[in-house]
C-alpha positions in Angstrom: 0.1 0.0 0.1 1.2 3.3 -0.8 2.2 5.8 2.0 1.1 9.4 2.8 3.7 10.5 0.8 3.8 8.1 -2.6 -0.3 9.2 -2.4 0.7 13.0 -2.7 3.5 12.8 -5.4 1.7 10.7 -7.7 -1.2 13.0 -6.8 0.8 16.1 -7.8 2.2 14.5 -11.0 -1.4 13.9 -12.2 -2.2 17.9 -11.5 1.5 18.7 -13.2 0.4 16.7 -16.6 -2.9 18.2 -17.2 -0.9 22.0 -16.9 2.0 20.9 -18.7 2.9 17.2 -19.6 6.4 17.7 -20.6 7.9 19.8 -17.4 6.6 16.6 -15.1 9.5 14.7 -15.8 11.2 14.5 -12.1 7.6 14.3 -10.6 6.8 11.2 -12.8 10.0 9.4 -11.4 12.4 9.5 -14.3 15.9 9.9 -12.8 17.0 6.5 -13.7 16.4 6.6 -16.9 19.0 7.7 -19.2 18.9 10.7 -21.4 19.0 8.7 -24.4 15.4 6.6 -23.2 13.8 9.7 -22.9 11.8 12.3 -25.6 12.1 16.1 -25.6 10.0 18.5 -26.7 12.4 20.6 -29.5 12.0 23.9 -31.1 12.8 24.4 -34.9 14.8 27.9 -35.5 13.9 28.7 -32.2 15.7 32.1 -32.1 13.3 33.3 -34.8 10.5 34.4 -33.1 7.0 36.4 -34.1 6.6 38.5 -30.8 10.4 39.7 -31.2 9.9 41.1 -34.7 11.2 38.1 -37.0 9.8 37.6 -40.4 8.6 34.3 -41.4 9.3 33.5 -38.0 9.1 29.6 -36.8 8.1 30.2 -33.3 5.4 32.6 -31.3 7.3 32.9 -28.2 10.9 34.0 -27.0 13.5 31.4 -25.7 12.7 31.6 -22.2 8.7 31.5 -22.7 9.5 27.9 -24.6 11.5 26.7 -21.6 8.6 27.9 -18.8 6.2 26.3 -21.4 8.2 22.8 -21.3 10.1 22.8 -24.5 13.6 21.6 -23.4 15.2 20.9 -26.3 16.3 24.5 -28.9 17.5 24.2 -32.6 19.7 27.0 -33.3 21.7 28.8 -36.4 24.9 30.5 -35.4 26.5 32.7 -37.5 29.3 35.2 -37.8 27.9 38.9 -38.2 31.1 42.0 -37.8 33.4 39.2 -36.0 30.6 37.9 -33.7 28.6 35.2 -33.0 24.4 36.0 -33.8 21.8 33.8 -34.7 19.8 34.0 -37.6 18.1 31.6 -40.6 20.3 31.4 -43.5 23.1 34.0 -44.9 22.0 36.9 -47.1 18.5 36.9 -47.0 18.4 35.2 -43.5 19.9 39.0 -42.2 16.8 40.7 -43.5 14.3 38.1 -41.7 16.1 39.0 -38.3 19.2 38.6 -36.3 19.9 38.9 -33.0 23.5 38.3 -30.4 23.5 34.9 -29.5 23.8 36.1 -25.8 20.0 37.1 -26.6 19.4 33.3 -26.8 21.7 31.7 -24.5 21.4 33.7 -21.4 17.7 33.0 -20.8 19.0 29.3 -21.2 21.5 29.8 -17.8 18.6 31.8 -16.1 16.5 29.0 -17.0 19.0 26.4 -15.5 19.5 28.2 -12.2 15.8 28.9 -11.6 14.7 25.3 -12.6 17.5 23.0 -11.0 15.9 19.4 -12.2 15.4 20.9 -15.6 17.7 18.9 -18.4 18.1 21.0 -21.8 19.5 20.5 -25.0 21.1 22.9 -27.5 21.5 21.6 -31.1 23.3 24.0 -33.0 23.6 24.6 -37.1 26.9 26.3 -36.8 28.5 28.1 -39.2 31.4 29.9 -37.0 34.4 28.2 -35.5 34.0 26.0 -32.6 35.9 27.6 -30.6 33.7 30.9 -30.9 30.8 28.1 -29.9 32.8 27.8 -26.6 33.4 31.4 -25.8 29.5 32.3 -26.0 28.7 29.2 -24.1 31.1 30.2 -21.3 30.2 34.1 -21.8 26.9 33.2 -20.9 27.9 31.2 -17.7 26.4 28.1 -19.4 29.7 25.8 -18.7 29.4 24.4 -15.7 25.9 23.2 -16.7 27.4 21.4 -19.8 27.7 17.7 -19.7 29.8 15.4 -21.3 29.3 11.5 -22.3 30.5 9.0 -19.2 34.3 7.2 -20.2 31.9 4.1 -21.5 30.5 6.3 -24.3 27.0 5.7 -22.7 25.0 8.7 -21.7 24.0 9.4 -18.1 20.7 9.2 -16.3 18.9 12.1 -15.7 19.2 11.4 -12.3 23.0 11.6 -12.2 22.7 15.0 -14.8 20.3 16.5 -11.7 22.8 15.1 -8.9 25.9 16.5 -10.8 24.3 19.9 -12.1 25.4 19.3 -15.7 22.3 19.5 -17.2 22.8 21.0 -20.4 23.7 18.7 -24.0 25.6 21.1 -26.5 25.6 19.3 -29.7 26.5 21.5 -33.1 26.8 20.1 -36.7 30.5 21.7 -36.9 33.0 20.4 -34.3 36.4 21.4 -35.3 39.5 19.0 -35.6 40.7 20.8 -32.3 42.2 19.2 -29.0 41.7 21.5 -27.3 38.1 22.0 -27.6 36.1 20.8 -24.5 34.7 17.0 -24.3 31.0 18.6 -23.5 31.1 20.2 -27.5 29.8 17.0 -29.1 29.5 16.3 -32.8 25.5 16.0 -33.3 25.9 13.7 -36.5 28.0 11.2 -33.6 25.4 10.9 -31.5 22.2 11.3 -33.8 20.0 10.9 -36.4 17.1 12.6 -38.3 13.9 12.2 -40.6 13.7 15.0 -43.5 13.0 17.6 -42.9 11.4 18.9 -46.4 8.0 18.2 -45.5 5.6 20.7 -47.9 2.6 19.7 -46.1 0.9 17.9 -43.1 0.1 14.6 -45.1 4.1 14.7 -46.4 5.0 13.9 -42.9 3.8 10.9 -43.3 6.3 9.5 -45.4 9.7 11.3 -43.7 12.5 9.4 -44.7 15.8 9.1 -42.8 18.3 12.1 -43.8 21.7 13.1 -42.0 23.2 10.7 -39.3 23.7 6.9 -39.0 20.7 4.9 -37.7 23.0 3.0 -35.3 23.8 6.1 -33.3 21.8 6.5 -30.0 19.3 9.8 -30.2 16.6 9.8 -32.6 15.4 13.7 -34.0 11.8 13.2 -35.8 11.4 16.2 -37.5 8.0 17.4 -37.4 7.8 20.5 -39.0 6.2 22.0 -42.4 7.7 24.2 -44.7 6.1 26.2 -47.4 7.8 27.9 -50.1 6.9 31.3 -47.4 8.1 29.6 -44.4 6.7 28.1 -41.6 3.1 28.2 -41.4 1.3 28.4 -38.0 -1.7 26.6 -39.7 0.0 23.9 -40.8 2.0 23.8 -37.2 -1.6 24.1 -35.4 -3.1 20.6 -37.8 0.7 19.1 -37.7 0.9 19.2 -33.8 -2.4 18.1 -32.8 -1.8 15.2 -30.3 -3.8 12.6 -32.2 -1.6 13.2 -35.0 1.7 13.4 -33.3 1.1 11.0 -31.3 0.0 8.3 -34.4 3.2 9.5 -36.8 5.8 9.3 -33.4 3.7 5.8 -33.2 4.5 4.7 -37.0 7.9 6.1 -36.9 9.1 4.2 -33.5 7.8 0.9 -35.0 9.2 1.4 -38.6 12.8 2.3 -37.2 13.0 0.2 -33.8 13.8 3.5 -31.9 12.4 5.7 -29.3 11.7 9.2 -30.8 14.0 11.6 -28.6 13.7 15.1 -29.9 10.1 15.8 -31.4 11.1 19.2 -33.7 8.2 21.5 -34.5 7.4 24.5 -35.4 4.8 26.9 -33.3 5.0 24.4 -30.6 1.9 26.3 -28.7 0.1 25.4 -31.2 -2.2 22.4 -31.5 -0.4 20.3 -28.3 2.8 18.5 -29.0 3.6 18.5 -25.1 1.3 16.0 -24.7 2.2 13.7 -27.4 5.8 13.5 -25.9 4.7 12.9 -22.5 2.8 9.6 -24.1 6.1 8.8 -25.7 8.2 8.8 -22.2 5.2 6.8 -20.3 5.0 3.9 -23.2 7.7 1.2 -22.5 8.0 0.0 -26.0 6.9 0.9 -29.6 3.9 -1.6 -29.2 2.8 -0.4 -26.2 2.8 3.1 -27.4 1.0 2.5 -30.9 -1.6 0.6 -28.7 -1.7 3.4 -26.6 -1.7 6.0 -29.5 -4.7 4.6 -30.6 -6.6 4.6 -27.6 -5.7 7.7 -27.0 -6.6 9.5 -30.2 -10.5 8.2 -28.9 -9.6 9.9 -25.6 -8.5 13.1 -27.0 -11.5 13.4 -29.8 -13.9 12.4 -26.8 -12.8 15.4 -24.9 -12.5 17.8 -27.8 -16.0 16.8 -28.4 -17.1 17.3 -24.9 -18.7 13.9 -24.8 
């Protein structure tokens, strides 16, 4: 029989799921699970924010709000402009769409990690700058004390170990220069991850996305789940794509097809639809078969909720 404390913890976890299903990892007892056995809600072009004046934006809310709302992984594009590292999406045309100093997105991450001692966050850089400049930017933001490197045996640590050590920030980049003086926490993303194609032009096209970059033997599975039209990201398409039922069905198909739990669900306009509910369901499932069955049951439950029955 559960003691009183256990009952309280379970009740709080249930209430938290209703409020923000992604942000309750510690409450539901995930400490024993490894980093690579967990799914994280990830924002595509996290720096490209509508409220901050970016044109053809990919997200509605700034980085700190994304994190407060349960996002736990950020995809960011790094460029050099006048000798300084900036975030923007693309080269020449990208400057016209929006540009910010890198500190504009890294400082909120540092503040969030300080405010939320149980949070585990991942940064995934599309990088067009020297690796030493990336390291400097991380250090200037005060993030290096949080950065984690792989264990000596090559395995990812458990979430509990990351929290206990305070090393709760994973930093990966598609460019890591061959420099022996670089810290071990700056990891090449394609040494550890693989992804599905990112060029879906419609919601229906998401169902047929195939592997793109990275070796499928790698331990982290990036499920790109966003639509890019000729005009860029579409909030209307994101609302359809991010519907909890659709996400769960697509994630179930991917998990069964590729034999690997999605580790990053990458979305545009994370606040359109309810992708966090799907991420929570992925994390509750023990295996692909259980998740596929739950996805079908969940679809019915979600429809009943929407219909008010």
